[in-house]
VEXFIBA-834019 format. One record per residue (C-alpha): x, y, z; residue number from 1; residue in three letters. Coordinates in pm, 1 decimal, padded with zeros to 6 digits. Layout:
// VEXFIBA-834019
<node east="X" north="Y" up="Z" pos="NUM" code="ALA"/>
...
// end
This chain:
// VEXFIBA-834019
<node east="00902.4" north="-01679.6" up="-00079.3" pos="1" code="MET"/>
<node east="00902.1" north="-01348.6" up="-00223.9" pos="2" code="LEU"/>
<node east="01165.0" north="-01171.8" up="-00328.1" pos="3" code="THR"/>
<node east="01141.1" north="-00781.2" up="-00330.3" pos="4" code="PRO"/>
<node east="01272.2" north="-00543.5" up="-00617.1" pos="5" code="ARG"/>
<node east="01203.1" north="-00195.5" up="-00785.8" pos="6" code="PRO"/>
<node east="00881.0" north="-00210.0" up="-00965.0" pos="7" code="ALA"/>
<node east="00883.1" north="-00173.9" up="-01309.3" pos="8" code="ARG"/>
<node east="00555.6" north="-00063.8" up="-01521.5" pos="9" code="TYR"/>
<node east="00493.6" north="-00393.6" up="-01666.7" pos="10" code="GLY"/>
<node east="00399.0" north="-00474.2" up="-01266.0" pos="11" code="ASP"/>
<node east="00143.9" north="-00272.0" up="-01286.2" pos="12" code="VAL"/>
<node east="-00085.0" north="-00401.2" up="-01572.2" pos="13" code="LEU"/>
<node east="-00044.3" north="-00758.5" up="-01379.5" pos="14" code="SER"/>
<node east="-00082.6" north="-00669.1" up="-01042.7" pos="15" code="MET"/>
<node east="-00436.0" north="-00476.0" up="-01198.8" pos="16" code="ALA"/>
<node east="-00553.3" north="-00799.0" up="-01345.8" pos="17" code="LEU"/>
<node east="-00504.0" north="-01019.0" up="-01018.3" pos="18" code="ARG"/>
<node east="-00578.9" north="-00790.1" up="-00702.2" pos="19" code="LEU"/>
<node east="-00737.1" north="-00915.8" up="-00432.0" pos="20" code="ARG"/>
<node east="-01155.5" north="-00794.1" up="-00411.7" pos="21" code="GLU"/>
<node east="-01053.2" north="-00603.6" up="-00094.5" pos="22" code="GLU"/>
<node east="-00823.2" north="-00420.6" up="-00294.3" pos="23" code="ASP"/>
<node east="-00984.5" north="-00350.5" up="-00590.3" pos="24" code="ARG"/>
<node east="-01298.3" north="-00172.7" up="-00375.8" pos="25" code="ALA"/>
<node east="-01058.1" north="00002.8" up="-00184.2" pos="26" code="GLU"/>
<node east="-00933.6" north="00213.5" up="-00493.8" pos="27" code="LEU"/>
<node east="-01246.7" north="00244.1" up="-00660.6" pos="28" code="ARG"/>
<node east="-01401.2" north="00359.2" up="-00311.7" pos="29" code="ALA"/>
<node east="-01095.1" north="00610.4" up="-00293.1" pos="30" code="ALA"/>
<node east="-01030.7" north="00732.0" up="-00624.4" pos="31" code="SER"/>
<node east="-01298.1" north="00643.4" up="-00814.3" pos="32" code="GLY"/>
<node east="-01073.2" north="00484.3" up="-01089.6" pos="33" code="LEU"/>
<node east="-01038.8" north="00152.6" up="-01232.9" pos="34" code="SER"/>
<node east="-00756.6" north="-00037.8" up="-01085.6" pos="35" code="PRO"/>
<node east="-00506.0" north="00028.9" up="-01361.9" pos="36" code="LEU"/>
<node east="-00566.5" north="00382.9" up="-01369.1" pos="37" code="ASP"/>
<node east="-00580.6" north="00369.1" up="-00967.8" pos="38" code="ALA"/>
<node east="-00206.3" north="00153.3" up="-01027.7" pos="39" code="LEU"/>
<node east="-00076.8" north="00327.2" up="-01290.6" pos="40" code="GLU"/>
<node east="-00140.7" north="00702.1" up="-01103.9" pos="41" code="HIS"/>
<node east="00018.2" north="00561.0" up="-00817.7" pos="42" code="SER"/>
<node east="00318.2" north="00416.6" up="-00959.3" pos="43" code="PHE"/>
<node east="00403.3" north="00764.8" up="-01139.0" pos="44" code="ALA"/>
<node east="00417.3" north="00955.0" up="-00828.2" pos="45" code="ALA"/>
<node east="00572.3" north="00717.2" up="-00590.5" pos="46" code="THR"/>
<node east="00948.9" north="00746.3" up="-00508.0" pos="47" code="VAL"/>
<node east="01114.1" north="00402.1" up="-00565.4" pos="48" code="ASN"/>
<node east="00822.4" north="00161.3" up="-00577.7" pos="49" code="PRO"/>
<node east="00892.9" north="-00215.7" up="-00465.9" pos="50" code="TYR"/>
<node east="00744.3" north="-00527.6" up="-00602.1" pos="51" code="VAL"/>
<node east="00734.5" north="-00876.2" up="-00394.3" pos="52" code="GLY"/>
<node east="00788.5" north="-01153.9" up="-00688.6" pos="53" code="VAL"/>
<node east="00700.2" north="-01511.7" up="-00638.3" pos="54" code="ASP"/>
<node east="01019.4" north="-01751.2" up="-00732.9" pos="55" code="GLU"/>
<node east="00869.7" north="-01704.0" up="-01130.2" pos="56" code="GLY"/>
<node east="00900.6" north="-01331.0" up="-01105.7" pos="57" code="ASP"/>
<node east="00491.1" north="-01280.0" up="-01122.0" pos="58" code="ARG"/>
<node east="00449.8" north="-01018.1" up="-00881.7" pos="59" code="PRO"/>
<node east="00216.3" north="-01089.0" up="-00560.4" pos="60" code="VAL"/>
<node east="00251.2" north="-00738.5" up="-00397.1" pos="61" code="CYS"/>
<node east="00334.8" north="-00398.1" up="-00496.6" pos="62" code="MET"/>
<node east="00389.5" north="-00069.5" up="-00289.5" pos="63" code="GLY"/>
<node east="00554.5" north="00280.4" up="-00175.8" pos="64" code="GLY"/>
<node east="00485.4" north="00604.9" up="-00044.5" pos="65" code="VAL"/>
<node east="00404.7" north="00896.7" up="-00209.2" pos="66" code="VAL"/>
<node east="00554.7" north="01222.8" up="-00109.7" pos="67" code="PRO"/>
<node east="00352.3" north="01470.4" up="00081.3" pos="68" code="PHE"/>
<node east="00305.2" north="01784.5" up="-00138.9" pos="69" code="PRO"/>
<node east="00520.4" north="02030.4" up="00112.5" pos="70" code="GLY"/>
<node east="00628.2" north="01855.7" up="00353.1" pos="71" code="CYS"/>
<node east="00929.4" north="01676.6" up="00346.7" pos="72" code="SER"/>
<node east="00861.2" north="01442.1" up="00606.4" pos="73" code="LEU"/>
<node east="00541.5" north="01286.3" up="00518.1" pos="74" code="ARG"/>
<node east="00467.2" north="01039.7" up="00302.4" pos="75" code="GLY"/>
<node east="00135.9" north="00867.6" up="00169.1" pos="76" code="VAL"/>
<node east="00248.0" north="00476.9" up="00191.7" pos="77" code="VAL"/>
<node east="00026.4" north="00248.9" up="-00027.1" pos="78" code="TRP"/>
<node east="00034.6" north="-00105.8" up="-00076.4" pos="79" code="ALA"/>
<node east="-00197.0" north="-00383.6" up="-00276.9" pos="80" code="VAL"/>
<node east="-00187.5" north="-00759.4" up="-00307.2" pos="81" code="ALA"/>
<node east="-00267.8" north="-00989.5" up="-00562.9" pos="82" code="THR"/>
<node east="-00494.3" north="-01351.2" up="-00469.1" pos="83" code="THR"/>
<node east="-00112.2" north="-01531.4" up="-00465.8" pos="84" code="ASP"/>
<node east="-00039.2" north="-01341.9" up="-00137.5" pos="85" code="VAL"/>
<node east="-00209.8" north="-01590.1" up="00063.1" pos="86" code="GLU"/>
<node east="00036.5" north="-01845.9" up="-00068.2" pos="87" code="ARG"/>
<node east="00287.6" north="-01635.0" up="00071.3" pos="88" code="HIS"/>
<node east="00197.7" north="-01511.4" up="00374.0" pos="89" code="ARG"/>
<node east="00486.8" north="-01545.6" up="00598.7" pos="90" code="VAL"/>
<node east="00723.4" north="-01434.8" up="00333.7" pos="91" code="SER"/>
<node east="00532.3" north="-01100.6" up="00257.5" pos="92" code="PHE"/>
<node east="00484.5" north="-01048.7" up="00641.1" pos="93" code="LEU"/>
<node east="00871.2" north="-01086.8" up="00738.9" pos="94" code="ARG"/>
<node east="00931.6" north="-00889.2" up="00412.7" pos="95" code="ARG"/>
<node east="00712.4" north="-00609.9" up="00532.0" pos="96" code="SER"/>
<node east="00925.7" north="-00522.8" up="00833.9" pos="97" code="ILE"/>
<node east="01220.0" north="-00408.3" up="00616.3" pos="98" code="PRO"/>
<node east="01012.4" north="-00192.5" up="00348.9" pos="99" code="TRP"/>
<node east="00794.8" north="-00007.2" up="00632.3" pos="100" code="VAL"/>
<node east="01114.7" north="00090.1" up="00788.5" pos="101" code="LYS"/>
<node east="01308.3" north="00145.4" up="00458.2" pos="102" code="ARG"/>
<node east="01017.0" north="00380.9" up="00324.4" pos="103" code="TRP"/>
<node east="01054.9" north="00532.5" up="00684.8" pos="104" code="GLN"/>
<node east="01377.4" north="00625.3" up="00656.5" pos="105" code="ALA"/>
<node east="01306.4" north="00881.3" up="00353.1" pos="106" code="GLN"/>
<node east="00954.7" north="00991.9" up="00522.4" pos="107" code="PHE"/>
<node east="00936.9" north="01007.7" up="00918.3" pos="108" code="PRO"/>
<node east="00593.6" north="01028.0" up="00849.5" pos="109" code="ILE"/>
<node east="00413.2" north="00754.5" up="00718.7" pos="110" code="LEU"/>
<node east="-00008.9" north="00805.3" up="00651.0" pos="111" code="THR"/>
<node east="-00249.6" north="00759.4" up="00462.0" pos="112" code="ASN"/>
<node east="-00640.5" north="00590.6" up="00486.0" pos="113" code="ALA"/>
<node east="-00813.2" north="00263.2" up="00471.0" pos="114" code="VAL"/>
<node east="-01106.5" north="00163.0" up="00370.2" pos="115" code="ASP"/>
<node east="-01305.6" north="00055.8" up="00681.1" pos="116" code="GLU"/>
<node east="-01401.5" north="-00259.3" up="00519.0" pos="117" code="ARG"/>
<node east="-01049.3" north="-00390.1" up="00450.2" pos="118" code="ASN"/>
<node east="-01020.8" north="-00583.2" up="00767.7" pos="119" code="SER"/>
<node east="-00682.2" north="-00762.2" up="00619.0" pos="120" code="VAL"/>
<node east="-00510.4" north="-00440.5" up="00514.1" pos="121" code="HIS"/>
<node east="-00657.4" north="-00307.7" up="00863.2" pos="122" code="ILE"/>
<node east="-00494.3" north="-00583.9" up="01138.7" pos="123" code="GLU"/>
<node east="-00151.3" north="-00575.3" up="00899.3" pos="124" code="TRP"/>
<node east="-00131.5" north="-00209.7" up="00955.4" pos="125" code="LEU"/>
<node east="-00143.5" north="-00252.1" up="01325.7" pos="126" code="ARG"/>
<node east="00073.3" north="-00544.2" up="01311.9" pos="127" code="TRP"/>
<node east="00330.8" north="-00317.1" up="01132.0" pos="128" code="LEU"/>
<node east="00284.7" north="-00021.1" up="01400.9" pos="129" code="GLY"/>
<node east="00066.5" north="00238.7" up="01272.6" pos="130" code="PHE"/>
<node east="-00216.1" north="00377.3" up="01489.1" pos="131" code="THR"/>
<node east="-00532.3" north="00484.8" up="01341.4" pos="132" code="PHE"/>
<node east="-00609.3" north="00860.9" up="01434.1" pos="133" code="ILE"/>
<node east="-00924.2" north="00898.3" up="01265.5" pos="134" code="ALA"/>
<node east="-01271.8" north="00808.6" up="01097.5" pos="135" code="ARG"/>
<node east="-01359.5" north="00927.7" up="00767.8" pos="136" code="HIS"/>
<node east="-01755.5" north="00848.5" up="00748.0" pos="137" code="PRO"/>
<node east="-01753.8" north="00993.2" up="00361.6" pos="138" code="ALA"/>
<node east="-01411.6" north="00934.6" up="00209.2" pos="139" code="TYR"/>
<node east="-01338.8" north="00950.0" up="-00135.5" pos="140" code="GLY"/>
<node east="-01506.9" north="00871.2" up="-00487.8" pos="141" code="ALA"/>
<node east="-01772.3" north="00678.5" up="-00293.7" pos="142" code="GLU"/>
<node east="-01793.5" north="00838.7" up="-00006.7" pos="143" code="ARG"/>
<node east="-01717.7" north="00533.4" up="00222.8" pos="144" code="ARG"/>
<node east="-01618.6" north="00448.8" up="00576.7" pos="145" code="PRO"/>
<node east="-01190.2" north="00528.2" up="00564.2" pos="146" code="PHE"/>
<node east="-00918.3" north="00494.3" up="00869.1" pos="147" code="LEU"/>
<node east="-00646.6" north="00715.9" up="00880.7" pos="148" code="GLU"/>
<node east="-00335.2" north="00552.9" up="01000.3" pos="149" code="PHE"/>
<node east="00002.6" north="00710.2" up="01068.8" pos="150" code="VAL"/>
<node east="00358.0" north="00600.2" up="01148.2" pos="151" code="ARG"/>
<node east="00585.3" north="00850.3" up="01333.8" pos="152" code="ILE"/>
<node east="00941.3" north="00737.1" up="01358.9" pos="153" code="ASP"/>
<node east="01050.9" north="00773.0" up="01727.1" pos="154" code="PRO"/>
<node east="01320.0" north="00981.7" up="01592.8" pos="155" code="ARG"/>
<node east="01193.7" north="01292.4" up="01473.6" pos="156" code="VAL"/>
// end
């Protein structure tokens, strides 16, 4: 069972050391940074980052929203997971919906781009109600195909 709590800086290192390979590859492709550097940057820029922890308070997943410059309605949503997420799959999926709703209450427009190779993230984003709006064939530091996605609160 995963329990959400506010993320702490120490969670960043724990997550970076145990990320799913697909998440590592996506972070490198998008930013050109090591997983630790990319997570440190995301953690610092995020409004209220959250982490899902297991029974031993060990981080399994982490995410949040970075405010989009110049647009208070729009936030750049991000999430990563460790290899332990498979053991907590049902709990992770159940906890995902309230996280997205909480983030969308603050930022009615959630957006970002996902590495086209990361099929698990793509499937999860569709399940959460995100819509894919564009394919960028040469995105990020590694110039790889990424899919841009968005979820808009219908009350906007």
